[in-house]
C-alpha positions in Angstrom: -114.2 -1.4 -14.4 -116.0 -4.0 -12.3 -119.5 -3.2 -10.8 -118.0 -3.6 -7.4 -115.5 -1.3 -7.9 -118.0 1.3 -9.2 -120.1 0.8 -5.9 -117.1 1.3 -3.8 -116.3 4.7 -5.6 -120.2 5.7 -5.4 -119.8 4.8 -1.6 -116.7 7.1 -1.1 -118.4 10.0 -2.9 -121.5 9.5 -1.0 -119.7 9.4 2.4 -118.0 12.8 1.4 -121.3 14.3 0.4 -123.1 13.3 3.7 -120.2 14.4 5.7 -120.6 18.0 3.9 -124.5 17.9 4.2 -124.3 17.1 7.9 -121.6 19.6 9.0 -121.6 22.2 6.6 -118.0 22.3 6.8 -115.2 20.2 5.9 -114.6 16.6 6.8 -111.5 14.6 6.7 -110.8 11.0 5.2 -107.4 10.2 6.5 -105.1 9.5 3.4 -101.7 9.0 2.6 -100.7 9.7 6.3 -97.0 8.5 5.8 -96.6 9.9 2.2 -95.1 13.2 1.9 -97.0 15.5 -0.1 -94.5 18.1 -2.0 -97.2 20.5 -2.8 -98.2 22.4 0.2 -100.4 25.4 -1.0 -98.0 26.2 -3.9 -96.1 24.4 -6.7 -93.2 22.1 -6.4 -91.3 22.7 -3.3 -87.9 22.2 -2.7 -86.5 21.8 0.9 -84.7 24.5 2.2 -86.3 27.0 -0.6 -86.6 30.5 0.6 -88.1 32.3 -2.8 -91.6 30.8 -2.7 -94.7 32.0 -4.8 -98.3 32.5 -4.0 -101.3 31.2 -5.8 -102.4 34.4 -7.6 -98.9 35.4 -8.8 -99.3 36.7 -12.3 -95.8 35.3 -13.2 -96.9 31.9 -11.9 -100.2 31.8 -14.0 -98.0 33.1 -17.0 -95.7 30.2 -16.6 -98.6 27.9 -16.3 -99.8 29.0 -19.6 -103.1 30.5 -18.2 -104.7 34.0 -18.2 -104.8 35.2 -14.8 -107.7 37.7 -15.8 -109.9 34.7 -16.6 -110.1 33.8 -12.8 -111.9 36.4 -10.8 -110.9 34.5 -7.7 -107.4 36.1 -8.2 -108.8 39.8 -8.2 -107.7 41.4 -4.9 -110.2 44.1 -5.1 -113.1 41.4 -4.5 -113.8 40.2 -1.1 -112.7 37.0 0.1 -116.3 35.5 0.1 -116.7 36.6 -3.7 -113.5 35.2 -4.7 -114.0 32.0 -2.9 -117.4 31.6 -4.4 -116.1 32.3 -7.9 -113.1 29.5 -7.5 -115.6 27.1 -6.6 -118.0 27.8 -9.4 -115.2 27.1 -11.7 -114.7 23.6 -10.6 -116.3 20.5 -11.9 -118.1 18.2 -9.4 -115.2 15.8 -9.8 -112.8 18.6 -8.8 -114.7 19.7 -5.8 -114.7 16.0 -4.3 -111.0 15.8 -4.8 -110.7 18.9 -2.3 -112.7 17.3 0.6 -109.9 15.3 2.1 -107.1 16.3 4.3 -105.1 16.2 1.2 -106.6 18.4 -1.4 -105.4 17.6 -4.7 -106.1 20.9 -6.4 -107.4 21.8 -9.8 -104.5 22.3 -12.2 -107.0 23.4 -15.0 -107.8 26.5 -13.3 -104.2 26.8 -11.6 -105.0 25.7 -8.2 -102.4 23.6 -6.6 -102.4 20.8 -4.0 -102.8 21.5 -0.4 -102.3 19.3 2.7 -104.5 20.7 5.6 -103.3 18.5 8.5 -100.5 19.9 10.5 -100.2 19.7 14.3 -98.8 22.5 16.9 -100.0 21.2 20.0 -97.0 22.5 22.0 -94.6 23.3 19.0 -94.3 22.1 15.5 -94.8 18.4 15.0 -94.6 15.9 12.0 -97.4 13.8 13.3 -99.5 15.3 10.6 -98.5 15.0 6.9 -98.3 18.7 6.3 -95.3 19.3 8.2 -92.1 17.4 7.8 -88.4 17.6 8.8 -85.3 16.4 7.0 -81.5 17.2 7.0 -82.2 20.8 6.1 -84.9 21.4 8.4 -84.3 18.8 11.5 -85.6 20.6 14.6 -88.3 22.7 16.2 -88.8 24.1 19.6 -90.7 21.6 21.6 -92.5 23.6 24.6 -93.9 21.7 27.6 -97.1 19.9 27.0 -100.3 22.0 27.6 -101.1 20.3 31.1 -97.9 21.9 32.6 -98.2 25.0 30.8 -101.6 25.6 32.0 -100.1 25.1 35.5 -98.5 28.6 35.2 -102.0 30.2 35.0 -100.4 32.9 33.1 -102.3 34.2 30.3 -99.6 36.1 28.4 -97.1 33.1 28.6 -99.8 31.2 26.8 -100.2 33.5 24.1 -96.4 34.2 23.8 -95.8 30.4 23.1 -98.4 30.7 20.5 -96.6 33.4 19.0 -93.3 31.5 18.9 -95.0 28.4 17.6 -96.6 30.3 14.7 -93.4 32.1 13.8 -91.6 28.6 13.3 -94.6 27.5 11.4 -94.4 30.5 8.9 -90.5 29.9 8.7 -91.2 26.3 7.9 -93.9 27.2 5.3 -91.5 29.4 3.6 -89.0 26.5 3.6 -91.3 24.4 2.1 -91.9 22.3 5.2 -95.1 23.0 6.4 -98.7 24.2 5.6 -100.5 27.0 7.5 -103.4 24.9 9.0 -102.8 23.5 12.4 -105.2 21.1 14.2 -104.4 22.4 17.6 -105.1 22.9 20.4 -107.0 20.1 22.4 -109.3 21.8 24.7 -111.5 19.0 26.1 -112.1 19.2 29.6 -110.1 16.7 32.0 -113.0 15.1 33.4 -111.6 11.8 34.9 -108.0 11.2 35.9 -107.7 7.9 33.9 -108.2 9.8 30.4 -105.1 9.0 28.5 -105.1 12.5 26.7 -104.8 14.8 29.8 -101.5 15.4 28.8 -102.8 17.5 25.6 -105.5 19.4 27.6 -105.4 22.5 29.8 -107.1 20.7 32.8 -110.5 20.2 34.5 -111.8 23.6 34.8 -113.9 24.7 31.8 -113.1 28.5 32.2 -109.4 27.8 32.6 -109.5 25.5 29.5 -111.5 28.1 27.5 -109.3 30.9 28.6 -106.1 29.0 27.7 -107.8 28.2 24.3 -108.3 31.7 23.3 -104.8 32.9 24.3 -103.1 30.1 22.7 -105.2 30.4 19.6 -104.8 34.2 19.5 -101.0 33.7 19.5 -101.1 31.4 16.8 -103.4 33.3 14.6 -103.2 37.0 15.2 -101.4 39.3 12.6 -100.3 42.3 14.7 -102.2 45.2 14.4 -105.5 43.1 12.9 -106.5 41.9 16.2 -109.9 44.0 16.2 -110.4 43.7 12.5 -114.0 44.8 11.6 -115.0 42.1 9.0 -113.8 38.8 10.9 -114.3 36.9 7.8 -111.5 38.9 6.1 -109.2 39.1 9.2 -105.6 38.3 8.3 -104.3 35.1 9.8 -100.7 34.1 10.7 -101.6 30.6 10.8 -105.0 29.0 11.3 -105.5 27.2 14.5 -108.3 24.4 15.3 -110.0 23.9 18.6 -110.8 20.1 19.2 -112.4 17.7 19.8 -116.1 18.9 19.9 -117.7 17.5 22.1 -118.0 15.5 25.3 -114.8 13.5 24.1 -112.8 12.1 27.0 -112.8 8.2 26.6 -110.0 6.7 24.4 -109.7 3.0 25.2 -110.8 1.9 28.7 -111.6 -1.8 29.4 -112.4 -2.4 25.8 -114.7 0.7 25.3 -113.3 2.7 22.4 -113.9 6.3 21.3 -114.7 4.9 17.8 -118.1 3.4 19.1 -118.5 5.3 22.6 -121.8 7.0 23.1 -121.5 9.7 25.5 -124.7 10.2 27.4 -124.6 13.7 28.5 -127.1 16.0 30.2 -127.9 19.3 28.6 -126.6 20.9 31.9 -123.2 19.3 31.6 -122.9 19.9 27.9 -123.5 23.7 28.3 -121.7 24.1 31.4 -118.5 22.0 31.1 -118.2 20.4 27.7 -119.0 22.9 25.5 -118.1 26.1 27.4 -114.1 26.1 26.4 -115.2 25.7 22.8 -117.5 28.6 23.0 -114.8 30.6 24.6 -112.2 29.5 21.8 -114.8 30.5 19.1 -116.2 34.0 20.6 -113.0 35.1 22.4 -110.2 33.4 20.3 -111.9 33.9 17.0 -110.5 30.3 16.0 -110.8 29.7 12.3 -111.4 26.0 12.8 -113.4 23.5 15.0 -112.8 19.5 14.7 -115.8 17.3 15.9 -115.1 14.1 17.5 -115.2 10.5 16.9 -117.9 9.8 19.8 -121.4 10.0 19.7 -123.2 12.5 21.8 -126.4 11.3 23.2 -127.0 8.6 20.3 -125.6 11.0 17.5 -122.0 11.0 15.9 -120.6 14.2 17.1 -119.5 14.9 13.5 -123.2 14.2 12.1 -125.1 16.6 14.6 -126.5 19.5 12.7 -127.5 21.0 16.1 -124.1 20.8 17.5 -122.4 21.8 14.4 -124.5 24.2 12.4 -126.9 25.6 14.9 -124.2 26.0 17.9 -120.8 26.3 16.4 -121.6 28.0 13.1 -124.9 30.1 14.1 -124.9 30.7 18.0 -121.3 31.1 18.3 -120.7 32.7 14.9 -117.4 30.7 13.7 -115.6 32.4 11.0 -114.0 29.4 9.5 -114.3 25.7 8.8 -115.3 22.5 10.6 -113.3 19.5 10.2 -114.1 15.9 11.1 -111.4 14.0 13.1 -109.2 11.5 11.2 -111.2 8.5 10.0 -114.3 9.7 11.9 -116.5 9.6 8.7 -115.4 5.9 8.2 -115.8 5.5 12.1 -119.5 6.7 11.6 -120.2 4.3 9.1 -118.3 1.1 10.4 -118.7 1.7 14.2 -121.7 3.8 14.6 -123.5 2.3 11.7 -125.2 5.8 11.2 -128.0 6.1 9.1 -127.0 3.1 6.9 -124.9 5.5 5.0 -123.5 2.5 2.9 -127.0 2.1 1.2 -128.1 5.3 0.0 -127.8 9.2 0.9 -128.2 12.3 -1.5 -127.2 15.9 -0.9 -127.3 18.9 -3.2 -124.0 20.2 -4.9 -124.8 23.6 -3.4 -123.9 22.4 0.1 -120.8 21.1 -1.0 -119.9 24.4 -2.7 -120.8 26.4 0.6 -118.4 24.1 2.5 -115.7 24.5 0.2 -115.9 28.3 0.1 -115.5 28.2 4.0 -112.1 26.5 3.3 -110.9 28.7 0.7 -111.7 32.0 2.6 -109.3 30.6 5.3 -106.6 30.0 2.9 -107.1 33.5 1.5 -107.1 35.0 4.9 -103.6 33.3 5.3 -102.2 34.7 2.3 -101.8 31.5 0.4 -103.5 33.3 -2.5 -102.1 36.5 -2.4 -98.9 36.3 -0.2 -98.2 37.7 3.3 -95.3 40.1 3.0 -94.5 40.6 6.6 -93.5 37.0 7.2 -91.6 36.4 4.0 -88.3 37.0 5.8 -88.7 34.2 8.3 -86.6 31.3 7.7 -84.2 28.7 9.4 -82.7 31.3 12.0 -86.3 31.9 13.4 -86.5 28.1 14.3 -85.0 27.0 17.6 -83.8 30.5 18.3 -82.2 31.3 21.6 -85.3 33.3 22.4 -87.7 30.2 21.7 -85.4 27.8 23.7 -85.6 30.1 26.7 -89.2 30.5 26.3 -89.6 26.7 26.7 -87.5 26.6 29.8 -89.3 29.4 31.2 -92.6 27.8 30.6 -91.5 24.6 32.3 -90.3 26.7 35.2 -93.4 28.5 35.6 -95.6 25.3 35.3 -93.8 23.1 37.8 -95.8 22.7 40.9 -94.2 22.4 44.4 -96.4 19.8 46.3 -94.5 19.3 49.4 -91.6 21.2 51.2 -91.2 19.8 54.8 -89.2 22.3 57.0 -88.4 24.2 54.1 -85.8 22.0 52.9 -86.1 23.5 49.3 -84.4 25.1 47.6 -81.2 23.2 48.3 -78.2 25.7 48.7 -75.6 25.7 45.9 -72.4 24.3 47.0 -73.7 22.6 50.1 -74.4 19.3 48.2 -71.3 18.6 46.1 -72.5 15.1 45.1 -76.0 14.3 44.1 -77.6 10.9 43.6 -80.2 11.4 40.7 -82.1 8.2 40.3 -85.6 6.8 38.9 -86.8 5.9 35.4 -87.0 9.5 34.5 -83.7 10.6 35.9 -82.4 10.5 32.3 -85.7 11.3 30.5 -85.5 12.9 26.8 -88.2 11.8 24.7 -90.5 11.0 27.8 -90.3 15.0 28.7 -91.8 15.7 25.1 -95.0 13.9 25.5 -97.3 13.3 22.6 -98.1 15.4 19.1 -94.3 16.2 19.1 -92.1 14.3 16.7 -93.1 11.0 15.1 -90.4 8.5 15.7 -91.0 6.9 12.1 -89.9 10.4 10.5 -87.1 12.7 10.9 -87.5 15.6 13.4 -86.4 16.3 17.0 -86.7 19.2 19.5 -83.9 21.8 19.4 -82.2 19.8 22.0 -82.7 17.7 25.1 -81.8 18.9 28.6 -82.6 15.9 30.6 -82.6 15.8 34.4 -79.1 14.4 34.5 -78.0 17.2 32.3 -79.7 19.8 34.5 -78.5 18.5 37.8 -74.9 18.4 36.4 -74.5 21.9 36.7 -75.3 22.0 40.4 -73.2 19.2 41.7 -71.4 15.8 40.8 -74.1 13.6 39.6 -74.3 9.8 40.6 -76.7 8.2 38.3 -78.8 4.8 38.6 -82.1 4.1 36.7 -83.7 1.9 39.5 -85.9 0.6 36.8 -85.5 -0.8 33.4 -88.3 1.6 32.1 -91.2 3.5 33.5 -93.1 0.2 34.1 -90.6 -1.0 36.4 -91.4 -4.7 36.1 -89.2 -5.9 38.7 -86.8 -4.8 41.6 -83.5 -6.0 40.1 -82.2 -2.3 39.5 -83.1 -1.0 42.9 -80.0 -1.9 44.7 -77.7 0.2 42.7 -80.0 3.2 43.2 -80.2 2.8 47.0 -76.3 2.3 46.8 -75.8 5.8 45.1 -78.2 7.4 47.6 -76.1 6.1 50.7 -73.0 7.9 49.4 -74.4 11.2 48.1 -75.1 14.3 49.9 -78.7 14.6 48.4 -81.1 12.6 46.4 -83.3 13.3 43.8 -85.7 10.6 42.5 -87.2 11.5 39.1 -90.3 9.0 38.5 -93.7 8.9 37.0 -95.5 7.7 34.1 -95.3 8.3 30.3 -97.1 7.5 26.9 -96.8 3.9 27.7 -99.2 4.4 30.4 -101.4 7.5 29.5 -101.7 8.5 26.0 -104.1 8.7 22.9 -105.9 5.4 22.7 -104.5 4.4 26.3 -106.6 5.2 29.3 -105.5 4.3 32.7 -106.9 1.5 34.9 -105.8 3.0 38.4 -103.8 5.8 39.9 -100.7 4.2 41.1 -97.2 4.4 40.2 -96.6 1.4 38.0 -94.6 -1.7 38.8 -92.0 -1.4 41.6 -91.9 2.4 41.5 -93.1 2.7 44.9 -90.7 0.2 46.2 -87.9 1.9 44.6 -88.8 5.3 46.0 -89.4 4.0 49.6 -86.1 2.0 49.7 -84.1 4.9 48.2 -85.6 7.3 50.7 -85.1 5.1 53.5 -81.4 4.6 52.6 -80.4 8.4 51.7 -77.6 10.1 53.4 -79.1 13.3 52.8 -82.3 15.4 51.8 -84.8 13.4 49.4 -86.6 15.3 46.7 -89.3 13.3 44.6 -90.2 14.7 41.1 -93.1 13.1 39.3 -93.7 13.4 35.8 -97.4 12.7 34.5 -100.4 14.4 33.1 -103.2 13.0 35.1 -103.0 12.9 39.1 -101.0 10.0 40.8 -101.9 8.9 44.4 -98.5 9.4 46.0 -100.0 9.6 49.4 -97.2 7.3 50.6 -94.6 9.9 49.5 -96.5 12.9 50.9 -96.8 11.1 54.4 -93.0 9.9 54.5 -91.1 12.0 56.5 -88.1 10.8 54.7 -89.2 12.3 51.6 -88.6 16.0 52.4 -90.1 17.8 49.2 -92.1 16.5 46.1 -92.4 18.4 42.8 -94.8 17.8 39.9 -93.1 18.6 36.5 -95.8 17.3 34.0 -94.0 16.7 30.8 -91.8 19.6 30.6 -90.6 19.6 27.2 -87.0 20.0 25.6 -85.7 22.1 28.6 -87.3 20.2 31.3 -84.2 18.9 33.2 -82.8 22.3 33.6 -86.0 23.7 34.8 -86.3 21.0 37.4 -82.9 21.7 38.6 -83.2 25.3 38.8 -86.2 25.1 40.9 -84.7 22.5 43.4 -81.5 24.7 43.8 -83.5 28.0 44.0 -82.3 29.7 40.6 -86.4 30.0 40.3 -89.0 30.0 43.0 -92.0 27.7 41.9 -95.2 29.4 41.5 -97.4 26.8 39.6 -100.7 25.3 40.7 -102.3 22.1 39.9 -104.8 22.3 37.0 -106.3 19.1 37.8 -107.5 17.3 41.1 -105.2 14.6 42.2 -107.5 11.9 43.8 -107.1 9.1 46.0 -106.4 5.9 44.4 -109.8 4.4 45.4 -111.7 7.3 43.6 -111.8 5.3 40.6 -113.2 2.2 42.0 -116.4 4.3 42.9 -117.5 5.2 39.3 -116.6 3.8 35.7 -114.7 6.2 33.3 -117.8 6.2 31.0 -120.1 7.7 33.3 -120.2 11.0 31.9 -122.2 13.0 34.5 -120.0 15.5 36.6 -122.6 15.7 39.5 -122.7 13.1 42.2 -124.9 10.3 41.4 -126.4 9.0 44.7 -128.4 6.4 43.3 -125.2 4.5 41.9 -122.9 5.8 44.7 -120.9 7.8 42.2 -118.8 10.7 43.5 -118.8 14.1 41.6 -115.9 14.9 39.3 -113.5 17.9 39.3 -113.2 20.3 42.2 -116.6 21.6 41.3 -118.6 18.9 42.2 -116.2 16.5 44.3 -115.8 17.2 48.0 -114.3 14.1 49.1 -110.7 13.6 50.3 -107.7 14.2 47.7 -104.2 13.6 47.6 -103.9 17.3 46.4 -106.6 19.5 45.4 -107.1 21.6 42.2 -105.0 24.8 42.4 -102.7 23.7 44.8 -99.1 24.8 44.7 -96.6 26.0 47.4 -93.7 28.8 47.1 -90.4 29.2 48.6 -92.1 32.3 50.2 -95.1 33.3 51.8 -97.9 35.5 50.7 -100.7 37.2 52.6 -103.9 38.6 51.0 -105.9 41.6 52.2 -109.1 42.8 50.9 -108.8 46.4 49.9 -112.2 46.9 48.1 -115.1 44.9 47.1 -118.7 45.1 45.7 -121.0 44.0 48.2 -124.4 44.5 46.5 -125.7 44.1 43.0 -129.2 45.4 42.1 -130.6 44.7 38.7 -133.9 46.5 37.6 -136.0 44.2 35.5 -138.2 45.2 32.5 -141.8 44.0 31.7 -140.1 41.7 29.4 -137.8 39.9 31.8 -139.4 37.2 33.8 -138.4 35.4 37.0 -137.3 31.7 36.5 -137.8 29.0 39.1 -135.1 27.0 40.7 -135.3 24.0 43.1 -134.2 24.7 46.6 -133.4 22.2 49.6 -136.2 22.1 52.2 -135.8 24.4 54.9 -133.4 26.9 53.1 -134.7 30.6 52.2 -136.0 30.8 48.4 -136.2 34.3 47.1 -139.5 35.5 45.6 -137.5 35.9 42.2 -135.1 33.1 42.2 -133.3 33.9 39.0 -133.4 35.5 35.5 -132.3 33.8 32.2 -128.9 35.3 31.3 -130.3 35.5 27.6 -132.9 37.8 28.9 -130.3 40.2 30.5 -127.9 42.7 28.9 -125.1 41.5 31.2 -123.2 44.6 31.3 -123.0 45.0 35.0 -119.4 44.1 36.5 -118.5 43.6 40.3 -115.2 44.5 41.5 -112.6 43.4 44.0 -109.1 44.6 45.0 -106.9 42.0 46.7 -103.2 43.3 48.1 -100.7 40.4 47.9 -98.0 40.8 50.2 -94.7 38.9 50.1 -94.0 38.4 53.9 -91.1 36.0 53.2 -87.4 36.5 52.0 -87.7 35.4 48.5 -89.2 37.2 45.4 -91.8 35.1 43.7 -95.0 34.5 41.7 -98.3 34.2 43.4 -101.5 32.8 41.4 -104.5 34.6 42.9 -107.7 32.5 42.1 -111.0 33.8 42.6 -114.0 31.4 43.2 -117.6 32.0 43.5 -120.3 29.9 45.5 -124.0 30.1 44.5 -126.6 31.2 47.3 -127.1 28.5 49.8 -129.7 25.7 49.0 -129.8 25.6 45.2 -130.1 22.0 44.2 -127.7 20.6 41.7 -125.5 23.5 41.2 -121.5 23.5 41.8 -119.6 23.6 45.0 -117.6 26.5 43.8 -116.6 27.9 40.6 -113.3 29.6 39.3 -114.2 32.8 37.8 -111.0 34.7 37.7 -107.3 34.3 38.0 -104.3 36.3 37.9 -100.4 35.7 38.2 -98.3 38.5 39.8 -94.6 38.8 40.7 -94.1 40.3 44.1 -90.6 41.1 45.5 -89.9 40.0 49.0 -91.1 42.3 51.7 -93.3 44.1 49.1 -96.9 44.1 48.0 -99.1 44.5 44.9 -102.7 45.1 44.7 -104.7 43.2 41.9 -107.7 44.8 40.5 -110.5 42.2 39.2 -113.5 43.5 37.2 -115.9 40.4 36.8 -118.9 40.3 34.7 -121.8 39.4 36.9 -123.4 37.0 34.6 -120.3 35.1 34.0 -119.1 35.2 37.5 -122.3 34.3 39.2 -124.4 32.5 36.7 -125.2 28.8 36.8 -126.8 26.4 34.7 -130.0 24.6 35.4 -131.0 21.0 34.7 -132.3 22.0 31.5 -129.1 23.7 30.2 -130.5 27.2 30.7 -128.0 29.7 31.7 -129.4 31.7 34.9 -128.5 34.4 37.3 -129.7 33.6 40.6 -130.9 36.3 43.2 -129.7 36.0 46.8 -126.3 35.9 48.8 -123.4 34.6 46.5 -120.0 34.2 48.3 -116.7 35.0 46.8 -113.7 33.1 47.9 -110.1 34.3 47.1 -107.4 31.6 47.1 -107.8 28.8 49.8 -110.3 30.9 51.8 -107.9 33.7 52.8 -110.7 36.4 51.8 -114.4 35.5 51.9 -117.0 37.9 51.2 -120.8 37.9 50.2 -122.5 39.6 47.4 -126.1 40.2 47.6 -127.7 40.2 44.1 -131.3 41.5 44.0 -134.0 42.1 41.4 -136.4 44.8 41.5 
């Protein structure tokens, strides 16, 4: 072997070891992504095979000619930690290194088979990762709406139920030899800027909502019924293993030549603690996720996957992760080539004991999954549990619950069934299929599709005779040559539905937007069709990030507007069902829809959330931006009307301090009242107090409907540098027409009224806090004092 080859091998080994040293976890070098691995946590896999084995099956070891008694890691009487330690101790250094990529090669000498770690389940099973694949025997999986639309439902139980359905299909595919059990999902980065291409994957702009979504979806994926409150969380059984990604301050992909691979996110401790890290903390502490993925970018000069403060101290120690940390694909190579971190090509060293510890984290997770000992309660799952009627209906329900009604002039919607026998269905998304699925679904290079597609054309055909014209050759609508036929069908139809928006050619991973307009000639198409239409006009927008459609909002000839996100395989039916009143929309926007000039005021690469007066930058998200919007965060209409009444509320909170609790100072604006004890560090408080409120929600309309009750807090007037308001609780409730329901909220005082100061410290300010329910339907103070 040539010296250069030896040097290359040495560099590869050292890179692996550096990764382990820095993260004390598990890092991925992207390998063989297109190559199908036929050993997924067990021996040779035959597609469609249902009689699988598990690693520590005595018969398997006998067949391998190995004495299972020689391998204590197969002794079920021992704890997982002891077994994992024994397994690693029986490997040579060469064997250990071969387990450190996403394709772990196993160690046949001790009966350890290969395993492919990388599978994806963002909104259904995907073949984007090499750990899951489809063929003629298993060709489909249920594709739910992308997370940005599912989040718009503000329905925690729905989020959890979708996770359960996805994990059931995952277990079925595992039994059939088509998937592993470790899924690098969900994405829980906050949607800080509307231009970011991966908003499609996220649960929106509010860190509390993002974290709540993460915890519920992860619980749905991971929890084995009856073991949710297992005493030893390191031994808690897992249905599948989830992974919350990408940690942290990651939301720039490719904007004006700035790429995620070299981007250095300059983030204050305040924004890091308050916004970027909070969803990950909730995912670990509330969701008990078994993996966290670090991101490509640097954070204040240090690659996220090389920062022991973030990974070892914060994730593993402060938050007490029970699982492993994984680097994003190629991120170790990116660390070397793009970040030029620590000149790793030259020299580094690491103790083998650190490699051992990292491998132990991995094998404990596989043991919790039952890969070593089996998981009998899931053995019966198979092809009939994939694309079941129940899961298909759940996908439709998720789309219906998430779709947001943005405009409804004179109550034109819902359209009366039978009143509009002919329907013009036009626009670049009028016959959308794959566009509804979004990303991290099915890789077009490989087999695999959703259970079925219900396009908008399919959906509307059940309500009338459809006259279709695309109006554009594709979503970029490069010219107006096809507008004429769309105008023509609108003039001869009883009602017109325009389905427009953007898709993965505009916003996606590695593709950030430059503006907030509809692309190409879409605006011309919409206006011309609306002006010519014979009957009512409904505009449907597919997108993840907001689009400035002020022209449509202000156009009296466009009577109604819906946002449908990317609604999944059943999206077309869900859209039609809402427009014709089979379902009363109740979704709320999980992101702010800014006016187009917002993006001219600040670069995507400026990470701060608060306004920057020195540069003229506005604030970001509803928490810090108080300028004009097209539609605000939390906005959404219904076909009925709800009234709120405050039935009961806590108005005063008094906390008695001990001699060990000391007041913390806060900056106040000149001329405002400053309490003698401005705040106490939350870490110094027991934080067991709650404040309560009871809200009666009355449906005063004539249609049954869902209402999302949003509860915000505002800090005491005058504190410098804090949020305008902050969502602290939400609940979705169904209320029949003419009836009412009372919702009870009990909110932890520290979580509901706390703020983060400029140093990143969590503080509980004294003074008059304000609670706001909905859009200001209820406003009342809570006076917090220390004595």
